C-alpha positions as CSV (number, residue, x, y, z in Angstrom):
1,M,114.2,135.6,147.3
2,R,111.9,133.7,144.9
3,I,112.7,133.0,141.2
4,A,110.0,131.8,138.7
5,I,111.1,130.0,135.5
6,A,108.4,129.9,132.8
7,V,107.8,126.6,131.0
8,F,105.5,126.0,128.0
9,E,104.9,123.6,125.2
10,D,108.0,123.4,122.9
11,V,110.2,125.4,125.3
12,E,113.9,124.8,124.5
13,E,115.2,122.4,127.2
14,L,118.6,124.1,128.0
15,D,117.0,127.5,128.0
16,F,115.3,126.7,131.3
17,V,117.3,123.8,132.6
18,G,120.6,125.7,132.4
19,P,119.4,128.6,134.5
20,W,117.5,126.1,136.8
21,E,120.7,124.2,137.5
22,V,122.7,127.4,138.3
23,L,120.0,129.0,140.4
24,T,119.0,125.9,142.3
25,Y,122.6,125.0,143.0
26,W,123.0,128.5,144.4
27,A,119.8,128.2,146.4
28,T,120.7,124.8,148.0
29,A,124.5,124.9,148.3
30,V,125.8,128.5,148.3
31,A,123.2,131.2,149.2
32,R,123.3,132.4,152.7
33,T,119.7,133.5,152.7
34,A,116.6,131.6,151.6
35,V,116.2,131.3,147.8
36,E,113.4,129.3,146.1
37,V,113.2,128.5,142.4
38,V,109.9,127.3,140.9
39,T,108.6,126.5,137.5
40,V,105.4,128.2,136.2
41,A,103.1,127.1,133.4
42,R,99.6,127.9,132.3
43,M,98.4,124.6,133.8
44,L,99.8,122.0,136.2
45,E,99.7,119.3,133.5
46,P,103.0,118.0,132.1
47,V,104.7,120.3,129.5
48,R,106.5,118.7,126.6
49,A,109.7,120.6,125.7
50,A,111.1,121.0,122.2
51,K,113.1,117.8,122.2
52,G,110.6,115.7,124.1
53,L,111.5,116.2,127.8
54,R,108.4,116.3,129.9
55,V,108.3,118.7,132.8
56,L,105.7,118.9,135.6
57,P,105.4,122.6,136.6
58,D,105.3,123.6,140.2
59,C,102.6,126.3,139.9
60,T,100.4,128.4,137.6
61,P,100.3,132.2,137.3
62,D,97.3,132.1,139.5
63,D,99.0,130.3,142.4
64,V,102.7,131.2,142.0
65,G,102.4,134.0,144.6
66,R,105.0,136.8,144.9
67,F,108.4,136.4,143.2
68,D,111.4,138.6,142.6
69,V,112.8,137.3,139.2
70,L,111.2,135.9,136.1
71,V,113.1,133.8,133.6
72,M,111.4,133.5,130.2
73,P,113.1,130.8,128.2
74,G,112.9,130.5,124.4
75,G,112.2,127.8,121.9
76,Q,109.8,127.3,119.0
77,G,106.9,127.5,121.6
78,T,107.5,131.2,122.0
79,R,106.0,131.8,118.5
80,R,102.6,130.9,119.9
81,L,103.0,133.5,122.6
82,L,103.6,136.5,120.2
83,S,100.0,137.3,119.2
84,P,99.2,140.9,119.9
85,D,96.0,140.0,121.7
86,N,97.7,137.4,124.0
87,P,96.7,138.2,127.6
88,L,100.2,137.1,128.7
89,H,101.6,140.4,127.5
90,A,99.5,142.5,129.9
91,G,100.5,140.1,132.7
92,L,104.2,140.5,131.9
93,R,103.8,144.3,131.9
94,E,102.1,144.1,135.3
95,I,104.9,141.9,136.7
96,A,107.6,144.3,135.3
97,E,105.8,147.3,136.7
98,A,105.7,145.6,140.1
99,G,109.5,145.6,140.2
100,V,110.2,142.0,139.2
101,L,113.6,141.5,137.5
102,M,112.7,140.3,134.0
103,T,115.1,138.0,132.4
104,S,115.0,136.0,129.2
105,V,117.0,133.3,127.4
106,C,117.2,132.9,123.6
107,T,113.8,133.7,121.9
108,G,112.2,134.4,125.2
109,A,113.3,137.9,124.2
110,L,110.7,137.8,121.5
111,V,107.9,137.4,124.1
112,Y,109.3,140.4,126.0
113,A,109.4,142.4,122.8
114,A,105.8,141.5,121.9
115,A,104.8,142.7,125.4
116,G,106.6,146.0,124.8
117,L,109.2,145.4,127.5
118,L,112.2,145.9,125.2
119,H,111.2,149.2,123.7
120,D,114.2,151.5,123.2
121,R,116.4,149.0,125.1
122,P,119.6,147.0,124.2
123,A,118.8,143.3,123.9
124,T,120.1,140.0,122.6
125,T,118.6,136.7,121.6
126,H,119.5,133.7,119.5
127,W,121.7,134.7,116.6
128,A,119.1,133.4,114.1
129,A,116.2,135.4,115.7
130,F,117.3,139.0,115.4
131,D,115.1,139.6,112.4
132,E,112.1,138.4,114.3
133,L,113.0,140.4,117.3
134,L,113.4,143.7,115.3
135,A,110.2,143.0,113.4
136,L,108.4,143.0,116.7
137,D,110.0,146.2,117.9
138,P,112.4,148.1,115.6
139,T,113.4,150.4,118.5
140,I,115.3,147.6,120.1
141,Q,119.1,148.1,120.0
142,P,120.4,144.7,118.9
143,R,123.5,143.2,120.6
144,P,124.2,140.1,118.5
145,D,127.7,139.7,119.9
146,D,126.8,139.7,123.6
147,R,126.1,136.5,125.6
148,F,123.7,138.6,127.8
149,V,122.7,142.2,128.1
150,D,121.9,143.6,131.5
151,D,119.8,146.8,131.2
152,G,118.9,147.2,134.8
153,D,115.4,145.8,135.3
154,V,115.6,143.6,132.1
155,I,118.3,141.1,131.3
156,T,118.3,139.2,128.0
157,A,120.5,136.3,127.1
158,A,121.6,135.0,123.7
159,G,120.7,131.4,122.6
160,V,120.5,128.3,124.7
161,S,123.7,127.8,126.6
162,A,124.0,131.6,127.1
163,G,121.3,131.2,129.7
164,I,123.9,129.6,132.0
165,D,126.1,132.7,131.7
166,M,123.1,134.9,132.4
167,A,122.1,132.9,135.4
168,L,125.6,133.2,136.8
169,H,125.4,136.9,136.3
170,L,122.2,136.9,138.2
171,V,123.9,135.2,141.1
172,V,126.5,138.0,141.1
173,R,123.7,140.6,141.1
174,L,121.6,138.9,143.8
175,D,124.5,137.7,145.9
176,S,128.2,138.1,145.1
177,E,131.0,137.3,142.7
178,Q,132.2,134.7,145.1
179,A,128.8,133.0,145.2
180,A,128.8,132.8,141.4
181,R,132.4,131.4,141.5
182,D,131.2,128.8,144.0
183,V,128.2,127.9,141.8
184,K,130.4,127.7,138.7
185,R,132.8,125.4,140.5
186,G,130.0,123.3,142.0
187,I,128.4,122.6,138.7
188,Q,131.8,122.3,137.0
189,Y,131.0,124.9,134.4
190,D,134.2,125.7,132.6
191,P,133.4,125.6,128.8
192,R,136.2,124.4,126.6
193,P,134.4,123.1,123.5
194,P,136.2,120.3,121.7
195,V,135.6,121.9,118.3
């Protein structure tokens, strides 16, 4: 099992680090079979995220090889990926057609919408981005109250911290409920906000 997490300039940190934490904990401490999680960026140079975190990607689309799941995080950097002539869209469609499980967090759903991957599907995104999402594809069935929406071969998550919930759901799908419980306990994820 191989999971690729996209990173790009102005990616929202928790959108990719939350799923990274869940999935790598599963891979290293819980999974009974081999699981590898890698970051993918256009180039191997450091990527500066939305709040300044610098990330050194593991691979590029040219050398990532085969993978089973793609996580497309959100952030302001997604807006640069929405142009109709962006070659990324054709690449995403090819990946989806090859049977890769396509997942997104927050405004990563906008990128999938621009690529045509959410046409006539239920989807969620950050609460403040639904107008943008529906402007890209009005056939999308908005689910603003859902933390994540699993529509089979595409899973979208709401904003930022919802990516952790989506990643735990991925562990259930790819392994078991017990594995997800073990990950949740291991990373001490038990949200009880103070406000």
